[in-house]
N, C-alpha and C positions, 0 to 999 in steps of 0.2 A: 975725292966725293967728300960731302958736308956730312959732319959725324949728327948724328941721331939722338938726341937730348936722352940720359937716363931715364927709363918709366919707373913710376913707382910700380915695387914689384906686391905680386901677390893677391891681385885682384881675379877674381874670376874668368876673365876676357884676357887672360896672358894664357888658357888652356884650353881652347873647343869642347874640351872633352868636362871641364872644369864649367864650361859656359852653359853647355846643353842639360846637365846637372839640375840647375837652376829650376826650382817652382817655380810654377807661372800658374796667375790666379785668374779666371774668370766667374762668370756667370752668379752674380747677387740676386739673390732672393731675399721679400720680406716677408715675414707672417703679418696676417693684416691687421693684428693688434699693436704690431709694431713693438714687439719682445724678443723677439727672433732673427737674426740674419744668417743665411747659408749662403755659400762661398762653395767652387769648384775649386781644388787644389792638381794641377797636373807633376808628371814626373814620373821619370823612365825608370820602366822594368827592372825585373833585375837582368835581365838580358842586353840593355841599353842598345831595344833595337824601335819602342815605341815608346809614347807619354799614357798611361795610365792615369785616371784622376779618380780622384775619392769627394766628399763633400765633409765641410767643416762649419761644425757651427761657432759666430763672430758674435762677440756683447756687442748690443748696439750703446753701449755705457761706455763701456771700455775699459772696466774693469777686472774682469773674466780674462785670463787668455781663450787665445783658441784651440776649438776641440775636434777633434777629429771624428765622422760620426759612422760612416761605410768603409768600410775592409775589405771590397771586393777586390778580386784579382785580377778582371776584366774593366774594372773600371766601373762609374756609375757618371750618369749626367740629367742633362733637361730637369733640374728638381724646380718644384714649386709645391707649396705650404695649398695644405686640404684644407675648409673650413672647419676643423676641430682643432689645427695645429699638427695634426702629422705631417710627415713629409713624402711627396710620392715622386719618384726619381726612374728612367731608365738605365735596365744594365743588361746587359748581355750573360746570362747566367746562367749553371742547366736548368733545364724546364720537366716537369716527368711527359714523357714519351714522346718527346722531340730529340731528333738525334739531330741536329740540325740547328742550334738556340739562333734568335734572334733577337734583336733588343727588344724587353719583355716590362714589363709597367709591376712597379714594387711600392711598398706604402714600407715608411719607420715611425711605427705609435711615437705621439710626443711624450709618450709617459713611460718611455724606454723600451727596451726587449731588443728581440729580431728584424730584421726586412723580412714582410711576409710578399708573397705572390698576389700580384695581384688582377694582373690581364695577362695573355700571350697570345702571339700569334705568328704564325709563319710570315707573314708579311714585314714583321719586324712596329715596333710603337714607338711613337716620335711626337717631340713638341707636347706636350702636356697642359692645359692648361684647364686652373679649378677655378668656379666659382668660389667667393670669399662668404657667407653666408649661406650656401647650402653644398651638399654632399654631393653634387654634378662635378664632372669633371670632360672634358675634351680632350681628344689627342688627336694625332694623326696615323694613317698604316695605311703599305700599298696594299692594292686589287689591282688583278688581275684586269685589263680590260673587257675580257671574254668571261667573266665573272658577274655575272646575279646575284650572289651572294658571296658572305664570308668562308662559309663551307666550301664554297665551292672553290673560293680560289685556294683553297688550303687543298682542296683535290690538283687544281693546273698545278702548282706550285713542283709537288710531288713529282707528279709526272715530269715535266719538265727537269726534277733534278738525276732522279731517277733514269730517264735514256739523255742525259747530259746535249739537253738543247739549249742551243742561248741565240736563237735566230728570232728578229724581232723585225713584225711589216707595220710599217706606218702609215698614216695615212694622213700626216697633216706634219707643221714646221711650231717649232726646231724639235730635230731630233739627240742633240749632243745639249749638254748643258756645263759649264767651267773642265770638267774632268771624267764627268760621269753620263754613260749612254741614258736615255730616256727612253722607257717602255722595257717591256709593253706591258706591265701593272703601271697603277696612276696613284696619287696622295687620295687618301677619303677621311672624310673624318668622323670618329665614331664617339659614341656619349656613353656612360655609367654615372650609377650613383653609388656611390658607397662611403656607409658610414662607420666603418670595421675591417679588419685584416681580413675579411671572408673574402675568397673569388669573385671579380664581377663577370656578366657578361655583355658583350660591348656593344652596343647599335648600331650600325652604318646611315648617318645622319644623308650621306649626301651618295646615294648609289648612281645618282647618275652623273659624277660630276664632270664624268672623263679627266683630262689635262687641265681644270678649271682652277686646278687647287696648287702646282706646283706655284713654289717658292712663295706661299703665303703665308699672311702671321693674320692673328685671330681676337678679340678682345671675347668676354664673355659677362653675360650681368651678374649682379651682386648675389640674385637668386638663380642663378641656372638656366633661367626659362631662354632664353634667346641669345643665339650670339654675334658677333657681326666681321664676315671676316675677307682678306681681299680675294678679287674672282679672276682670271685671267679668263677675256676674249678674245676672239679674232678679228679680223680684220686683214684689208686689202694688203696686198702685197704680200701675203705671210708673216703679217706683223701679228703681234700683240699686245691689248691695252689693260689694265686692269682697275675692276671697278671692286663697288663696295658693295654686297648681300646681309642680307640681312638671316640665320636659322632659326627655325622655331627648334627645340634641340627636345623636346616632347612630340612634334608629328612629323618634325622634319622641312613643313613650310617654308619658302625661298623664296625673299621678294629682291631684290635689285632695288638700293636706296641712295650711293650714289655712284651717278653714268654719265661722265665730261666724256664724251666728245673730244676734246683740244687738250686731255690730259690724259696720266695714268693717277689713280689716289689709291694710298699708302697708310701704313702706319697707324691703324681703327687703335685709339682708347675711348673707352665707354666711363663716363663721371658717374660718382658713386651712386648718386641715385638712379641710372641709367637712363637717363633724360638724352644728354646730350651726346655729342661721339666726334672728337676733334679725330683729327685728320691729317694726311698729308699733302697737296696735290702738286705738282711734276705736270710740267707744258711741255706738250709735245714738241722734240725738236725740232730744228730742219735746217737743212745744211748756213741758211745766212742769221739763223737765230737759236744761240743756246735752248735749250730749258730752263726752266724760271718754279723753282720752289716755296711752295708758301702756308700759313696754316689757316686750318679752313675747320669748320663750325657745325656742326648737323644736327636743329634740333628734332627730335625722333617723334615729335607731339603734334608739329607745322609741319617737315618735312623742311623747313626752310635751313638756306646755307649760306652760311653767311662768313667772309673771311675775316681771322684775326690779324691786328699788327699786317697792313697788307702797305705800307709803306718801311717798314723794318727791310734791309736792305741785304740778307743774309738767309744761307738754307736750311734752315731746320734737320737736328737728325736724329730727336726726337720725342716724346711730348711723354708728360704723365699729369695727372688734373691736382690740383688739389683739394684735398678734402671735402670743403664745403661747397667743390662748385665754379668757386668765382673766379678760378683761372688758370692758370697752368705752368709748370714747373717743366721747360724745355731743354736742350742742348743744340748747340752751334758751333759748328769753325768760326774761326775769329782770330787773325795774325796771328797764323800756326800754333793759336791757342784753340781747345774746345772747351766754352767756360759755359757755367749751370746760368741760366736764366728763369727769370720768374714775369710772367706777364699775365695781367688782369685781362678779360674779356673785350675792354675794350681802351682799352689801353695800349702804349709799345712797352714792350721788352727791357727788363733790369738786370744789367748782367748781374752777376749774384758771387759768384769766385771771381774773385780779381787775381791772380796766380798763372803761371803760365803753364797749367795743364792742361789736360784732357779728361772728360768725364765720362762716363756711362753707365749703365744700367742703376740708372735712378732711382731711388724708391723713396718716397717721402710717404712717413710716417703718419698716424692717425691725427695727431693733433696739428700738422698744417704745420708746425715750427720746424718739423728735420728734416732735413734731408738725408741720403745713404746713399752713394755710388763706388764707384770705382776710379780710382787717380789715379794717372800716367802723366810723364812727360818722357820728355828724352834725357830726363838725367835721372829717373826713375821708371821701375817697372811697377804693374796696374798691381792698386792696394787700396783696401776699403777705408772709407773717409764719412765721417759724419760734418753735416754742414748746417749750420746755425742761420734760419730760412733771414732774420731778423738783423742781424751783425753781418753774414757771409763768414763766418768765424769757421776754419777747418781744423778738426780735430782729425789725425789719424788713429784707429781702434787698433785693437790688437790681432796683429791677424799673424799666421803660422811660421814666418819667415822674415828675418829682417831685408830691410835695401840693399843690396849688391855695391859693394866701393867702385867707382868705377876710377879708369889708367886717365880720367883726363876729364878736363872742365867745356863746359859748355857756354857759347856768349852768342850773341844775335847781331848778323852785320844786314845793312839794309843799302839801298844804291838808287839811281833815278833810270829807269830804261831811255831810250830813245827815243820813246815818245813822251816823257815826263814821269812817267807813270813810278809809285815808288812801289819798288819787289825787295823785299825779304826775305835773309834763311839766318837758320843754326850753321855755329861751327865747332863744331865739336875738337876740342886742340886736346895735344897729349900734355899729362903733367911734364915739365921741364923747358917744356918749348921755349923757344925767347931768341931773340933776337944774334947772339953769339953760338947758336944750333938751331936754326931753321929746318922748319921740317918740311916733308913735302904734301902735298895737297890732291886731295882725293873729291871730285865733284862727283856726286850721288843722286841721281835726278829720279823724283818719285813716279811712281805707275797712275793707273784712274782716267783719263788725266784730271779728271773732277775729284779734285783729295789735293792732303798737305800733308806737311811732315810736318806734326803738329803732337803724335803722343807715341809711344814707347813698341819697338816689333819687337817681335823674336825672331822673326824670321831676317827681316832687312835693318842689322845691327849695328849703326856705326861704331858703338864702342869694340867690337872685335879689331877693327882697322884701326882704329885710335891706339890701342895695347901696343899694338907693331910698328909707331910710330907715324902713322896717317894721321894729319891736321883732316876732317870727314866736312865738305860743308852738305848742308843741305837746305837746298834754296826750295820757295816757291814760284814755279817762274805765272807767267799767266794760261789761263786755265785753271790754276789754284783755285780751292774753296774759301771760303772765309774772309776776300776782300773786297766782295758786292760783287755784284751782276754785271757790270760793265769788265770786271778783272778777268773774268771767264769769260766776254763773249770779243775782247778785243786777242784772245786767242782759236776763237769758234773758227773752225775749219780754215785753218789757218797755223796749221802745225809746226810746220816748219819757216814760219818767222818771229813772228813776237817771243814766243815762248824760247826758239834760241838766242832770240835778239837778247833776253832776260838773265839766260844763263850766263851768256857769256859777262854780261854787263857784270854781276854781280858774282861770276868768278876773278874778275879783272880787279875788284877792291878786295877780295879776299890774298889772292896773291900779292898784290901790295901794303899788306901788313907784315912788320918787323919776322914776326915769328915764323913766317910763311916761306921756303924755297920757292918763287917763281919756274926756277930750271926745271922740277920736278914735280910733274902734275901729270894724274888720270881722272877719266871718267868713266862711271858708270850705272848700269841703271837697267828695271826691268820693267816688262809691259809696256806702257807709255814712256817710261822712265831708256825700255830697249829702242822703242822705235826713236828717240833722241840721243841716246847716243850710237843710233845709225845713222844717222840725220848729221851729228857735231862727226862722226870721223871722218863723211864726203863731205864736210863744209868749211875745217879748218885741221891742221897737222900741227894745235898748239900744246896736245896732249902729249904723254908720253905712251900712254897705251889705254883700250878703251876694252871697259869688260861690257857686254851687252847679254842678259835673261830674257830670254819670253819676248824677243823685241818687233814689231812689227817690220815689216823689209818692203815688201811690193807689195802697193799697197790696193791696186786691180787686182791684185791674190786673194789677199786677206778677206776682202767683201763680203763675196759668197762665200768664203768657206768657214769664217769664225763662227762660230756658234748662235751668235745673235746678228743674225744677216740684215734684216729687218730693221735694227736699231742702226748700223754701221748706215745706209742706206738713207738712214735719217741725217747725217750727218756729214758725209759728204758729198757732191757730186762728182760723175766720174772725172769731169775737169781738175776740184780742186784733188781730187785721190792724183793724179797724176804732176800737180802744185809741188805734192806733199809727200810722195814719194822718194824716201830715200834711195831704192838699187836703181835710178837713174845718175845715180852720183858715184858709182861704184869705182869708176877709174879717177877717183879723185883721191880715192884712200891710201893712204898711204902710211897711215900707222897698223901699227902691231893692234887686232883684235880678238880674243876671247869670244866666242860663240858660247849659248849655253840653251839647252832645252830638252824639255819634258816632249815624248810622243805621249802622251794622255793630254796634253795640255789641247783643249777642244774652245777657248776664249782665243789666244792666237797659234794656230794651227805650228804643226813642227813642220811644213811643206814653209811657213819663213824660214824656220833655221836653215836647213837644209839648201833650201836657194841659198841666203847668204852666203855659207860654209862655202856654196860649188863656185860662184860665183868670185869672191873674194880671192881663192887661190886661180880660180883660172881670167878674172875679167878684172881687178884692181891694178891701182895705183901701186902695190906689193905684193903684184900675185907670186905663187909657187914656181921654184926655178926649174932647170929643163930637167931635174931628178928629182922632183915633185915634196923640195924642202920650201917648210914654211913657217915662218913667224909667227903669225895666224894659230889659233886652238878651238878644237869645236868638243866641249864636253857636252855629252849626248847621256840623258836617263831615258831606257826603255820604259820602264817603268812610272815614272812621275811624272805629275801636273804642272799648273803654271807654276807652282810655289816654290815643287821639292820639300816638304815636308818631314820626311822620315829621316829621324837623328844622324843616321850614319851620312845620308848622302849630301845632306845638310850642314857637315861636317867635309865631307869630300869638297862640298859646292865652294866652301870659303878657305881649304888648302888648298884646293886649285887657281883658286882669286888672289890670294897671297903671292901666290906660287908665282902667278904670270906676273903680277905689276910689281913683286921685287928682283923680277927679270928685266922686266922695262922702264921704269919709276928709276928703282934705288940700283941695276944695275950690279944688284948681286943673285946668284944661283942660291933656292932654297929648294931641297928634295921633295917632287911627288910624294904622296901614299902611296905604298908601297902595293896598298890595297887594289890601284886602281890595274894589273895586272900588268 
């Protein structure tokens, strides 16, 4: 057996408990005057069974150390700044008169002192947005469909809870989303005005919204007099489409301002003076044509819609205005990165950040010369940075934690596909890997499929495998974002052809490297990556083991049972589904497979995993023997979703994956966790 190189000792990736204990930053927000930044920091609670978040102050100048602002035992989230610098946030804390507290709204004074309860509801409060020049704020709350007022909603909820009723009568579609049932309540927008820590009364702005505000995003004018929100409308074939609606926060009057029958429109952002609205347009796909995304501008005075950077061959992922309204600061996937770009309203985007990172939560300072953001890549988790708009210089600010030491190095690999298209990916290699001590390779296929391996992932983290001696290949095959429309289109409706060919081509390049052992390889993936793992299993025996998490198996079965069936109907015809369905190749599977699925996964329903498991044992080229023994394994989570998020379950996930790969790739027995029973 080829010896695995001695690894660098002492990184938090060597032990799963140490990795899970690492703090995680998210949700960067900025005060309207640019004087203060706040982000959320999540850590394990005392039991180690869930993450609890707190709010931390970050000095924009980078001089002062980060300072913790909140100390609630159940955590705080959805932070935003009120017009006077106070911090609004949601938290599930004890509320007088409520035996089952839901997330409520709290206000932390800028001058110091304890947070005060601002508003609470039995339906909870979330997604708070505040005006920058007025005491108005808007939030979401859930309201029962049968309730005609917030007070009646409280009564209905109390009755259902006391009588232990959970039944839901549906009148439309969808009925589930990702990992939760929809109904019988719907999200409403509520508004209030507050310039002190006194409790406020919430007013329902959208009493007749129905299900239109599910998964909505909004932007509010500086004076708080109106907002613009996404609004879902129903269409033929039980489909949904997103339009943009203007809501008067005083009267509640509602006006549709952007309704494109050929597209979804979302991500609205108002300019500082409230005269212009930037948003993203995503064309409706068809089995023949992939969606296309573009920047759009709506003039609130004239009602005119114009395109911005129409010739740009990238998909925008977030938008922010320059303070003077002359242009935008945007992010987009690009070549395994997700840089920040600037664009004036009549020009083309100019890349601002030139590093290998991905940027999110972009906040533009009032002077227009500075941008703050969360920066991450596959060699560093999210951390707060300052970017000079004139020079592109990036400065890391003082956060609560330092970056963890990695057990290896990250390099870039590329090749040419069968059709001549350039294909690239990241390769994470253990410290000490060398030609005299080559390491096994693990191909890890990303989900989506409209996605990219371009940023840090706490859930899908290659360094945990690198710490155990594997080189991990993270490729972007056809359908990946950040390489132009043609790169997506070449895999559209052809999941089993171009993406598979790209993955095999870049795997060939990886195993040709002297530090990689081509005789010890595995493949894995989740969601679309799980689909590809299933497809790979039926089309090649080059890998020693395959791990498939939440993977699509029988596309004819998947289509009508996923939580967004109308979208799937636009993606593949029944004939395409047959051509690209992995289950039709089960007889050709001779590689040991680890199947992983959560019962609460509504995007890729559990039926996919159950059918795959049965057909592996009964019909594959590596079936169970006459006594029921099999090399395949099925890791089932009765109360987990598409991702498997509970810390101890994530730990078990990695422990089982590591043990399975060790057995079949390394030829070594690694004991399974005793807690599995």
